[in-house]
Backbone as CSV, one residue per row, in Angstrom:
resi,resn,N_x,N_y,N_z,CA_x,CA_y,CA_z,C_x,C_y,C_z
1,MET,0.831,-1.156,-0.063,-0.019,0.013,-0.004,0.925,1.279,0.044
2,GLU,0.538,2.181,-0.830,1.263,3.463,-0.860,0.313,4.641,-0.443
3,VAL,0.782,5.441,0.456,0.084,6.640,0.719,1.107,7.931,0.743
4,SER,0.424,9.077,0.487,1.263,10.243,0.732,1.544,10.528,2.097
5,LEU,2.540,11.423,2.289,2.822,11.892,3.613,1.668,12.565,4.176
6,ASP,0.991,13.433,3.526,-0.258,14.100,4.086,-1.200,13.161,4.543
7,GLN,-1.459,12.102,3.693,-2.534,11.011,4.135,-2.018,10.352,5.284
8,ALA,-0.668,9.998,5.345,-0.195,9.316,6.547,-0.374,10.048,7.809
9,LYS,-0.196,11.400,7.745,-0.278,12.229,9.056,-1.790,11.963,9.460
10,VAL,-2.729,11.981,8.597,-4.115,11.932,8.962,-4.572,10.563,9.410
11,GLN,-4.051,9.438,8.750,-4.543,8.113,8.831,-3.514,7.282,9.624
12,PHE,-2.662,7.841,10.501,-1.572,7.034,11.089,-2.108,5.767,11.898
13,ASP,-3.184,5.983,12.681,-3.731,4.971,13.389,-4.169,3.777,12.471
14,GLU,-4.790,4.177,11.476,-5.341,3.094,10.558,-4.119,2.421,9.796
15,LEU,-3.018,3.212,9.428,-1.942,2.536,8.911,-1.173,1.528,9.798
16,ILE,-1.122,1.815,11.057,-0.515,1.028,12.054,-1.271,-0.250,12.181
17,ALA,-2.550,-0.122,12.140,-3.422,-1.302,12.178,-3.170,-2.308,10.989
18,ARG,-3.003,-1.522,9.828,-2.774,-2.367,8.605,-1.329,-3.119,8.762
19,VAL,-0.372,-2.419,9.260,0.954,-2.886,9.399,0.936,-4.128,10.373
20,LEU,0.107,-3.953,11.426,0.070,-5.019,12.422,-0.631,-6.271,11.756
21,ALA,-1.425,-6.060,10.831,-2.226,-7.154,10.103,-1.245,-7.765,9.022
22,GLY,-0.008,-7.273,8.873,0.848,-7.877,7.933,1.149,-7.036,6.689
23,GLU,0.556,-5.984,6.516,0.630,-5.219,5.243,1.855,-4.196,5.381
24,ARG,2.463,-3.980,4.301,3.633,-3.065,4.292,3.127,-1.748,3.694
25,VAL,3.422,-0.647,4.376,3.004,0.696,3.858,4.085,1.607,3.543
26,VAL,4.126,2.025,2.210,5.074,2.987,1.787,4.616,4.294,1.747
27,ILE,5.271,5.265,2.347,5.032,6.584,2.347,5.684,7.417,1.264
28,THR,4.940,8.117,0.603,5.551,8.967,-0.534,5.456,10.486,-0.304
29,ARG,6.422,11.135,-0.903,6.356,12.505,-0.949,6.661,12.931,-2.453
30,GLU,5.821,13.745,-2.931,5.819,14.111,-4.465,5.897,12.978,-5.152
31,ASP,5.192,11.938,-4.989,5.080,10.692,-5.743,6.325,9.880,-5.784
32,ARG,7.275,10.121,-4.781,8.513,9.380,-4.645,8.493,8.660,-3.293
33,PRO,8.797,7.408,-3.194,8.902,6.629,-1.822,9.883,7.290,-1.010
34,VAL,9.629,7.595,0.209,10.567,8.191,1.156,10.667,7.349,2.484
35,ALA,9.708,6.467,2.700,9.762,5.677,3.945,8.868,4.488,3.866
36,CYS,9.135,3.564,4.665,8.357,2.124,4.661,8.014,1.858,6.118
37,ILE,6.726,1.593,6.400,6.377,1.056,7.753,6.199,-0.403,7.669
38,VAL,6.863,-1.200,8.515,6.754,-2.542,8.623,6.695,-3.019,9.942
39,PRO,6.098,-4.204,10.273,6.046,-4.704,11.582,7.376,-4.680,12.330
40,TYR,7.389,-4.388,13.650,8.562,-4.545,14.376,8.840,-6.071,14.684
41,VAL,10.034,-6.532,14.557,10.362,-7.855,14.834,11.568,-7.729,15.862
42,GLU,11.260,-8.398,16.887,12.307,-8.448,18.104,13.518,-9.157,17.500
43,PRO,14.664,-8.518,17.719,15.947,-9.266,17.159,16.228,-10.403,18.062
44,SER,16.719,-11.456,17.419,17.098,-12.634,18.324,18.501,-12.404,18.822
45,PRO,18.758,-12.788,20.077,20.083,-12.556,20.703,21.179,-13.292,19.942
46,PRO,22.338,-12.717,19.903,23.422,-13.393,19.168,23.794,-14.721,19.671
47,SER,23.974,-15.647,18.851,24.284,-16.990,19.191,25.722,-17.216,19.344
48,ASP,26.297,-17.723,20.428,27.715,-18.054,20.516,28.015,-19.329,19.772
49,THR,26.937,-19.995,19.299,27.213,-21.276,18.607,27.228,-21.066,17.104
50,SER,27.008,-19.777,16.616,27.106,-19.639,15.207,28.525,-19.850,14.642
51,PRO,28.579,-20.488,13.516,29.837,-20.821,13.020,30.630,-19.543,12.505
52,ARG,31.927,-19.573,12.823,32.776,-18.389,12.364,33.240,-18.789,10.998
53,LEU,33.365,-17.791,10.095,33.854,-18.082,8.732,35.242,-17.505,8.671
54,ALA,36.317,-18.304,8.649,37.631,-17.800,8.526,37.912,-17.271,7.127
55,GLY,38.527,-16.093,7.133,38.917,-15.490,5.924,37.915,-14.792,5.232
56,TRP,36.698,-14.520,5.759,35.654,-13.772,5.102,36.019,-12.257,4.690
57,GLY,36.908,-11.739,5.385,37.213,-10.349,5.081,38.637,-10.192,4.559
58,LYS,39.204,-11.215,3.831,40.616,-11.163,3.412,40.871,-10.074,2.375
59,ASP,39.784,-9.800,1.558,40.127,-8.831,0.429,39.564,-7.402,0.824
60,ILE,39.001,-7.238,1.956,38.576,-5.876,2.477,39.616,-4.898,2.762
61,ILE,40.620,-5.379,3.646,41.714,-4.593,3.944,42.805,-4.836,3.001
62,THR,43.261,-3.840,2.221,44.217,-4.078,1.188,45.634,-3.321,1.548
63,TYR,45.473,-2.564,2.583,46.854,-1.798,2.947,46.765,-1.452,4.463
64,ILE,47.818,-1.661,5.157,47.978,-1.297,6.415,49.304,-0.505,6.667
65,SER,49.158,0.756,7.123,50.257,1.578,7.311,51.418,0.954,8.104
66,PRO,52.703,1.187,7.762,53.754,0.546,8.580,53.790,1.063,9.997
67,ASP,53.210,2.260,10.265,53.201,2.780,11.704,51.758,2.446,12.354
68,PHE,51.151,1.550,11.877,49.820,1.113,12.421,49.769,0.951,13.859
69,ASP,50.753,0.268,14.410,50.870,-0.067,15.788,51.542,0.962,16.730
70,GLU,51.953,1.989,16.082,52.746,3.054,16.869,51.597,3.788,17.721
71,PRO,52.047,4.305,18.962,51.088,5.051,19.787,50.790,6.390,19.106
72,LEU,49.548,6.867,19.295,49.134,8.112,18.658,49.677,9.323,19.578
73,GLU,50.001,10.307,18.854,50.617,11.489,19.601,49.709,11.990,20.557
74,ASP,48.384,12.014,20.331,47.448,12.542,21.342,47.462,11.809,22.627
75,PHE,48.037,10.522,22.661,47.936,9.738,23.808,49.366,9.409,24.434
76,ARG,50.376,10.005,23.821,51.719,9.799,24.172,52.035,10.101,25.747
77,GLU,51.366,11.222,26.148,51.469,11.421,27.671,50.947,10.360,28.593
78,TYR,50.006,9.557,28.163,49.402,8.515,28.903,50.226,7.283,28.863
79,MET,51.046,7.145,27.852,51.897,5.850,27.614,53.106,6.065,28.418
80,GLU,53.522,7.170,28.943,54.839,7.374,29.705,54.726,6.839,31.075
């Protein structure tokens, strides 16, 4: 379902009822989609049993500066 922003302001309670019934509501401004109202889903807690994928980020970091491990100048006084 698509509604304009002005319609959404007037019919907000009705739109929430439709969302709770499982419908997806897209809000438009000047005939362009700007927001979507969907039912809230409680996130599941992280599982410590989820498998770890070794090497999943191997191509993400392509360069590490040679002074990467050097203390920052801003913190030098705390390191002494």
